[in-house]
N, C-alpha and C positions, 0 to 999 in steps of 0.2 A: 501491498500500499501504499510504501516509501519509496524512494531510487536511493540513490548508493554511498560508498565508501572514499572516493577523495572529495576533499574540501577546498580547491583551488577555483581561483575565481572563475574558470569555464567549468564548472562542475552545478547539475542541477539540486546536489542531494541538501538540505537542508537538516544541521544531527538534531535538531531540535524536535522535527518530526521521527527521524530514526527512534532516538531515544522512545517518543512517545507511543512508537508500534510494538519497539521490542519489548515492553513491560506488557503489554498482553498480550504474546503470539500466542503462548497455548493454548487460547482460545477460540482462537480461529475455529474450530472446527465446532463449538459449542453453538447451535441453535437459538439459545433462552441465554445467551451472554452474551459480552460485549458487541460481538461482529452481528447479533442476531437482525440488526437492519438491514446485514445486505443478504442476508440468509433468504431474507424477506422480499427483498429487488431482484435478487438470484435470476430465475425463474424469466424476468423480464427480460431482462438483461442478454440472457442464453437464449430464448425465442427472437427474438431483433438480431442479433450477430449472424443464427444458423441463418436466418432466412432471408437476411441483405445479404448473405453469402450466396447459398442458392440461389437467390435469384440472377446475380454477377456471376454465376457460372455458371450457370443454367443447369440446376440439376433438382431432383427432387428432393426439399426440404424432409421431408418426411421419410427418406430409407432410408430413415436409420443410420447411417455414416454421409451425411453430406459433404462432410470437410475431408473426405480420405484425398492422402496426398498431397493436398492445399501445407505446407507450414506454416505456424500462428505464432507469434511472439504474445505476452503478457506483461505488459511492464509495472511496474507494482504490482504483483505478483501475490503480496501477501501470503496467507495459508492455504494457496489454491483453489480458492474457490469457484473459479473459473475457469483455469488449468485441466483440471478434470471432469468438466463436463466436456469443454474442451476436445479432450482427448479422446473421449467415449463415441463423440462425432464424427471419428476420424484423424482428425488432422496430426501430424506431428510438432506439438507443442513445449515449446522454451518459454517459461517464466523468470523473469529479470526482479529481482528487489535487493535494496540497498541494505535492509536489516539481517544479517547473518541468520538469527534467530527464528526468520519468517522461512528462510531459506531452508531452516534445518527443518522447522514445521511443516513445510508442504513436503521435502521431500520423504519425511516419513509417512507421513498420510497417505501419501501416494506407491507407495513403498506395498502397502497394505489394503491397498484396492488393490494390485497387482499392475500396476499403470505405470507406464514408460514414458519419462515426462525431465527434458532436460534442467533442471533447476539450478539455477546462478546465484551467487553474490553480484552484479556488475550495475550500470547505469545505460541508457538510451542510449549514451554523447560515446560510451567506449565501445558499444558495440558499433557505431557508425567510424570510428574509427578504428574498425577490422574489417571494416569492407558489406559488411553483414547486411541480409536485407531476406524481406521475407513476406509470404502471398497475403498474410491478415497479421494487423497490429493491434493492437487493444491497450487502450491510455486510461482505463476507470475509473473513477474515484481517487485519481491520483494527480492532475494536473494544480491542485489546489492547495497538495503542499511539496512542490519542490520550490525551490529557491531563487533556480532562474528560469521563467519561465518560457521567456522567448528561446533560448541554446533547446531548453524541451522539446516544445512543440515545432520548430523543424526539426529534428534529432529524428522525433517519430515520425516524422513524413520523411526523414531521408532511409530510414529503414523500410519504407514497404517497399517490394519489387515495382515496374513499372506492367502499370496497370491491376495491381492488386489493391487490396479497401485497407481503410483507417476507421478505426473505432472508437471515440474516446464521449465518456461523459462528466459531467462537472455539476455546477450552482452556477446559477444562476447572481449576478451583484445584482438585485434588486432588496427593496427594504420588506419586499415577499419572502426572500429567501431568509433575509437572518430571522424575519419573526416565526418562520418554521424550520429551517435546518439550524438556526444557531439556540434561541429559544426555547424553540420548543420541542424538540430533540434532546438538545444539550442540558433544560435547566426544568423546564417544567415536565418534560413525560419519561425524562433523562434514559432515552434510547439510545446514546453516544456518550460514552466520559466528557465532562465539559472541559475547552479548552481543543475536542477534536477538530474543531473546524473555527476559520478569520475568517469574520466576511469578506476584508479587504480585499484577499488572496480567490474571492472568485471572480469570473470570468466572464462577461457578455459572448451570447455567441460571434457577433461581429467581430470578438476581440480575439478567439478562437483560432476562425475562418480565415482572420488577418497571418496567424503566426503559422497556420498547416500551408498555409500558402510557399509560404517562403521555401516551404521541406518538399515542396509540389505536389500537394495535396490540395485537389478543389472538392468543395464541399457539394457533397450529392443531394443529404437529406438530416433536417437536425429534427428532430420530436421532442416534446419536452414527457415528462416521466413522474406523473402523479401517483399520490398516497387518497388513496379511499379513505376517512380513517375510523367510516362502519364497519367494514368489511375488512378492511387492515389490508389490505392486498396494493398490489404496483400496477400502473397502466398505461399502455403510452398513449400520448396525445399531441395531435397536430397543431393545435391551436393554445395550451398552453406550455409555455417556456416560462415563467417566472420564476421557477426554485430549481426543477434537476430536468435535465435536458441531455440526450444521446446524439452525437454527431456520426453519420457516415460518411466519408472520403472514399475517393481515385487516387490513385498516383496517374499522376498524364504525364509523365518520362521521365 
């Protein structure tokens, strides 16, 4: 859920964020623990990625392994909540995270599930320097935790193969997002530990689109991710981007 180990000027790493998520690394796979909101959100995220990827590569989304043969990178993989379902959908998955404890947790859980996932303590910009590229790159709920947003967004784009897809999700910098994602989720409902989010680090969709363009990504679709408190369920909305939103983009060159 956060980036990695270098702390020089050309790094996306925020040491305070790494420490915050390291302290609770063992709780990643507890559906009632501190990461419960991500467990509830996961079905929507997985379905969106699966369906957009299947449409892009003209495959049957419901065939069981629509991502077969595709390489996928999950940046800020945390304990592997997205890596494992992506592997089950057929992708060749690499997960990177800045926090070594997150990587260790993810490796242990994947081994217990019999899944071959390449987990590394690494940064997006380090992979760029190695010349790595992937068919699909995921950057979900991470950009609001990095130290250098411009470098991070450019690196994300550079890691996508020509013709590949990038998926990014984050929080909009609106008053409604502060009320729901900070005041509501952290202080009233206590879904998240206090201090998880800094509203000043939230990004407007236009800022994300502009940043990704420097890495060659053209935004194809932006959808809101909306929580229904009565049903306690998440759903997608094309009209409500006020709090959470997801972007799907393609590598143009």
